[in-house]
VOTI-219882 format. One record per atom (N, C-alpha, C): residue number from 1; chain; atom name; y, x, z. Coordinates in steps of 0.05 Angstrom, whole numbers, always signed. Layout:
BEGIN
R   num   chaine   atome       yy       xx       zz
R   NUM        A      CA        Y        X        Z
...
//
This chain:
BEGIN
R   num   chaine   atome       yy       xx       zz
R     1        A       N      -22      +14       +3
R     1        A      CA       -1       +4       +6
R     1        A       C      +25      +20       +4
R     2        A       N      +34      +33      -27
R     2        A      CA      +59      +42      -32
R     2        A       C      +69      +42      -59
R     3        A       N      +95      +30      -54
R     3        A      CA      +99      +22      -73
R     3        A       C     +118      +39      -91
R     4        A       N     +125      +41     -117
R     4        A      CA     +127      +67     -139
R     4        A       C     +137      +67     -123
R     5        A       N     +160      +95     -138
R     5        A      CA     +180     +108     -138
R     5        A       C     +191     +112     -100
R     6        A       N     +178     +117      -94
R     6        A      CA     +190     +114      -62
R     6        A       C     +209      +94      -56
R     7        A       N     +209      +80      -60
R     7        A      CA     +227      +51      -48
R     7        A       C     +212      +39      -28
R     8        A       N     +227      +26      -10
R     8        A      CA     +215      +12      +16
R     8        A       C     +205      -15       +2
R     9        A       N     +178      -21      +18
R     9        A      CA     +172      -48       +5
R     9        A       C     +176      -67       +9
R    10        A       N     +172      -88      -14
R    10        A      CA     +199     -111       -6
R    10        A       C     +177     -135      +14
R    11        A       N     +188     -153      +17
R    11        A      CA     +169     -167      +42
R    11        A       C     +151     -178      +37
R    12        A       N     +142     -188       +7
R    12        A      CA     +125     -195       +4
R    12        A       C      +98     -170       +0
R    13        A       N      +98     -147       -7
R    13        A      CA      +93     -121       -1
R    13        A       C      +83     -124      +32
R    14        A       N      +99     -124      +40
R    14        A      CA      +87     -120      +63
R    14        A       C      +78     -140      +73
R    15        A       N      +81     -167      +73
R    15        A      CA      +63     -186      +80
R    15        A       C      +27     -179      +65
R    16        A       N      +24     -169      +48
R    16        A      CA      +10     -162      +38
R    16        A       C      -18     -144      +47
R    17        A       N       +6     -129      +59
R    17        A      CA       -8      -97      +66
R    17        A       C       -9      -91      +92
R    18        A       N       +8     -115     +112
R    18        A      CA      +18     -103     +144
R    18        A       C      -14     -117     +158
R    19        A       N      -33     -139     +146
R    19        A      CA      -66     -145     +154
R    19        A       C      -76     -124     +150
R    20        A       N      -75     -115     +132
R    20        A      CA      -95      -89     +125
R    20        A       C      -92      -65     +156
R    21        A       N      -68      -58     +151
R    21        A      CA      -60      -37     +169
R    21        A       C      -67      -37     +203
R    22        A       N      -64      -71     +210
R    22        A      CA      -70      -77     +234
R    22        A       C      -97      -78     +238
R    23        A       N     -125      -88     +214
R    23        A      CA     -130      -83     +208
R    23        A       C     -153      -56     +225
R    24        A       N     -140      -38     +207
R    24        A      CA     -145       +2     +208
R    24        A       C     -137       +4     +231
R    25        A       N     -116       -4     +243
R    25        A      CA     -114       +5     +273
R    25        A       C     -130      -17     +289
R    26        A       N     -144      -37     +291
R    26        A      CA     -152      -52     +310
R    26        A       C     -175      -30     +315
R    27        A       N     -197      -25     +282
R    27        A      CA     -215      -10     +277
R    27        A       C     -213      +29     +288
R    28        A       N     -199      +34     +293
R    28        A      CA     -195      +63     +296
R    28        A       C     -186      +63     +331
R    29        A       N     -170      +43     +331
R    29        A      CA     -154      +50     +362
R    29        A       C     -150      +77     +365
R    30        A       N     -132      +88     +350
R    30        A      CA     -119     +104     +358
R    30        A       C     -104     +100     +392
R    31        A       N      -98     +128     +397
R    31        A      CA      -79     +118     +426
R    31        A       C      -53     +122     +426
R    32        A       N      -51     +135     +399
R    32        A      CA      -23     +138     +395
R    32        A       C      -15     +134     +367
R    33        A       N       +3     +119     +359
R    33        A      CA      +18     +115     +330
R    33        A       C      +37     +128     +316
R    34        A       N      +47     +136     +308
R    34        A      CA      +79     +157     +307
R    34        A       C      +85     +153     +278
R    35        A       N     +103     +133     +282
R    35        A      CA     +120     +121     +253
R    35        A       C     +140     +132     +245
R    36        A       N     +133     +156     +219
R    36        A      CA     +153     +174     +212
R    36        A       C     +178     +153     +193
R    37        A       N     +201     +140     +206
R    37        A      CA     +227     +133     +194
R    37        A       C     +235     +100     +199
R    38        A       N     +253      +93     +195
R    38        A      CA     +268      +67     +201
R    38        A       C     +247      +44     +200
R    39        A       N     +235      +48     +171
R    39        A      CA     +217      +21     +158
R    39        A       C     +192      +23     +171
R    40        A       N     +178      +30     +181
R    40        A      CA     +160      +40     +191
R    40        A       C     +151      +32     +215
R    41        A       N     +166      +37     +225
R    41        A      CA     +182      +33     +254
R    41        A       C     +184      +12     +253
R    42        A       N     +206       -5     +253
R    42        A      CA     +208      -27     +236
R    42        A       C     +190      -44     +232
R    43        A       N     +174      -42     +215
R    43        A      CA     +145      -56     +203
R    43        A       C     +136      -62     +229
R    44        A       N     +124      -38     +238
R    44        A      CA     +102      -33     +267
R    44        A       C     +110      -48     +288
R    45        A       N     +133      -45     +294
R    45        A      CA     +145      -48     +323
R    45        A       C     +158      -78     +317
R    46        A       N     +160      -86     +300
R    46        A      CA     +165     -111     +289
R    46        A       C     +199     -121     +301
R    47        A       N     +215      -99     +302
R    47        A      CA     +241     -105     +311
R    47        A       C     +261      -93     +291
R    48        A       N     +286      -99     +289
R    48        A      CA     +305      -90     +265
R    48        A       C     +318      -70     +279
R    49        A       N     +325      -59     +303
R    49        A      CA     +337      -42     +317
R    49        A       C     +330       -9     +299
R    50        A       N     +352       -3     +301
R    50        A      CA     +354      +32     +279
R    50        A       C     +339      +49     +292
R    51        A       N     +325      +69     +283
R    51        A      CA     +318      +86     +286
R    51        A       C     +324      +95     +310
R    52        A       N     +348     +105     +304
R    52        A      CA     +362     +123     +335
R    52        A       C     +356     +114     +357
R    53        A       N     +354      +84     +359
R    53        A      CA     +350      +65     +380
R    53        A       C     +321      +62     +391
R    54        A       N     +291      +69     +369
R    54        A      CA     +263      +61     +372
R    54        A       C     +260      +94     +384
R    55        A       N     +274     +114     +361
R    55        A      CA     +257     +146     +376
R    55        A       C     +266     +160     +406
R    56        A       N     +242     +172     +406
R    56        A      CA     +249     +182     +430
R    56        A       C     +225     +168     +453
R    57        A       N     +218     +153     +445
R    57        A      CA     +204     +134     +470
R    57        A       C     +180     +121     +460
R    58        A       N     +167     +115     +481
R    58        A      CA     +136      +96     +480
R    58        A       C     +138      +71     +470
R    59        A       N     +126      +54     +455
R    59        A      CA     +122      +26     +468
R    59        A       C      +91      +21     +467
R    60        A       N      +83       +7     +474
R    60        A      CA      +60      -12     +488
R    60        A       C      +53      -31     +451
R    61        A       N      +37      -37     +446
R    61        A      CA      +37      -47     +435
R    61        A       C      -10      -55     +421
R    62        A       N      -18      -69     +427
R    62        A      CA      -49      -78     +430
R    62        A       C      -50      -50     +443
R    63        A       N      -55      -46     +468
R    63        A      CA      -67      -17     +480
R    63        A       C      -65       +7     +466
R    64        A       N      -44       +9     +449
R    64        A      CA      -38      +36     +436
R    64        A       C      -11      +42     +447
R    65        A       N       -3      +67     +444
R    65        A      CA      +27      +77     +453
R    65        A       C      +38      +81     +422
R    66        A       N      +59      +70     +419
R    66        A      CA      +75      +76     +385
R    66        A       C     +106     +100     +395
R    67        A       N     +108     +109     +384
R    67        A      CA     +129     +124     +379
R    67        A       C     +141     +123     +348
R    68        A       N     +165     +122     +341
R    68        A      CA     +179     +133     +325
R    68        A       C     +196     +156     +323
R    69        A       N     +198     +170     +303
R    69        A      CA     +220     +197     +303
R    69        A       C     +227     +190     +269
R    70        A       N     +247     +210     +261
R    70        A      CA     +250     +213     +234
R    70        A       C     +227     +216     +224
R    71        A       N     +236     +209     +188
R    71        A      CA     +217     +207     +158
R    71        A       C     +227     +234     +163
R    72        A       N     +209     +252     +152
R    72        A      CA     +205     +280     +139
R    72        A       C     +231     +282     +107
R    73        A       N     +231     +259      +96
R    73        A      CA     +244     +266      +71
R    73        A       C     +281     +254      +95
R    74        A       N     +285     +249     +107
R    74        A      CA     +314     +248     +125
R    74        A       C     +320     +280     +142
R    75        A       N     +301     +286     +140
R    75        A      CA     +303     +316     +153
R    75        A       C     +306     +334     +141
R    76        A       N     +298     +329     +110
R    76        A      CA     +302     +347      +91
R    76        A       C     +334     +349      +88
R    77        A       N     +350     +328      +87
R    77        A      CA     +372     +310      +77
R    77        A       C     +387     +320     +104
R    78        A       N     +380     +323     +125
R    78        A      CA     +388     +332     +158
R    78        A       C     +376     +357     +171
R    79        A       N     +377     +374     +165
R    79        A      CA     +355     +386     +179
R    79        A       C     +361     +398     +212
R    80        A       N     +392     +380     +226
R    80        A      CA     +409     +386     +245
R    80        A       C     +380     +368     +265
R    81        A       N     +375     +347     +251
R    81        A      CA     +355     +334     +261
R    81        A       C     +321     +343     +271
R    82        A       N     +318     +360     +260
R    82        A      CA     +291     +372     +267
R    82        A       C     +284     +385     +298
R    83        A       N     +302     +390     +303
R    83        A      CA     +297     +392     +337
R    83        A       C     +293     +367     +364
R    84        A       N     +299     +342     +352
R    84        A      CA     +298     +319     +356
R    84        A       C     +266     +312     +351
R    85        A       N     +257     +316     +333
R    85        A      CA     +238     +311     +318
R    85        A       C     +210     +326     +344
R    86        A       N     +219     +352     +337
R    86        A      CA     +205     +370     +354
R    86        A       C     +206     +362     +380
R    87        A       N     +230     +354     +394
R    87        A      CA     +217     +338     +419
R    87        A       C     +206     +313     +423
R    88        A       N     +217     +299     +408
R    88        A      CA     +193     +270     +393
R    88        A       C     +153     +283     +391
R    89        A       N     +152     +311     +380
R    89        A      CA     +121     +321     +380
R    89        A       C     +112     +320     +398
R    90        A       N     +130     +336     +422
R    90        A      CA     +127     +358     +456
R    90        A       C     +118     +331     +464
R    91        A       N     +132     +299     +462
R    91        A      CA     +127     +274     +477
R    91        A       C     +102     +266     +468
R    92        A       N      +94     +270     +450
R    92        A      CA      +59     +259     +438
R    92        A       C      +46     +275     +454
R    93        A       N      +46     +296     +444
R    93        A      CA      +28     +328     +458
R    93        A       C      +24     +318     +489
R    94        A       N      +45     +314     +501
R    94        A      CA      +37     +312     +532
R    94        A       C      +35     +287     +544
R    95        A       N      +43     +255     +520
R    95        A      CA      +20     +233     +530
R    95        A       C       -1     +240     +518
R    96        A       N       -5     +257     +506
R    96        A      CA      -34     +249     +488
R    96        A       C      -52     +262     +519
R    97        A       N      -42     +286     +532
R    97        A      CA      -47     +294     +552
R    97        A       C      -56     +279     +579
R    98        A       N      -32     +264     +581
R    98        A      CA      -25     +248     +607
R    98        A       C      -49     +228     +602
R    99        A       N      -65     +215     +573
R    99        A      CA      -76     +196     +571
R    99        A       C     -114     +204     +567
R   100        A       N     -112     +233     +579
R   100        A      CA     -132     +248     +573
R   100        A       C     -137     +256     +547
R   101        A       N     -135     +261     +523
R   101        A      CA     -151     +260     +498
R   101        A       C     -152     +294     +492
//
């Protein structure tokens, strides 16, 4: 479920792919899901909040911990944000240790 030309999915495309994603998450049961970018975070967390308010903190979703951070393409345009992503990755590592992974 990836639209051509790296565009954001249309609402009908999200509606088509979201059940597949939810089933995959239910089957795999990851302890942590890391959403890369605004669109992924807003879709998975079902919110309209901007990435600046979502990144750097964990949310609970169906027994999984979800965290959002900046998309890699954004980091190419804004390399000064790499440090924030590094901090997010360190949070993920700490949470995995806390969860006993």
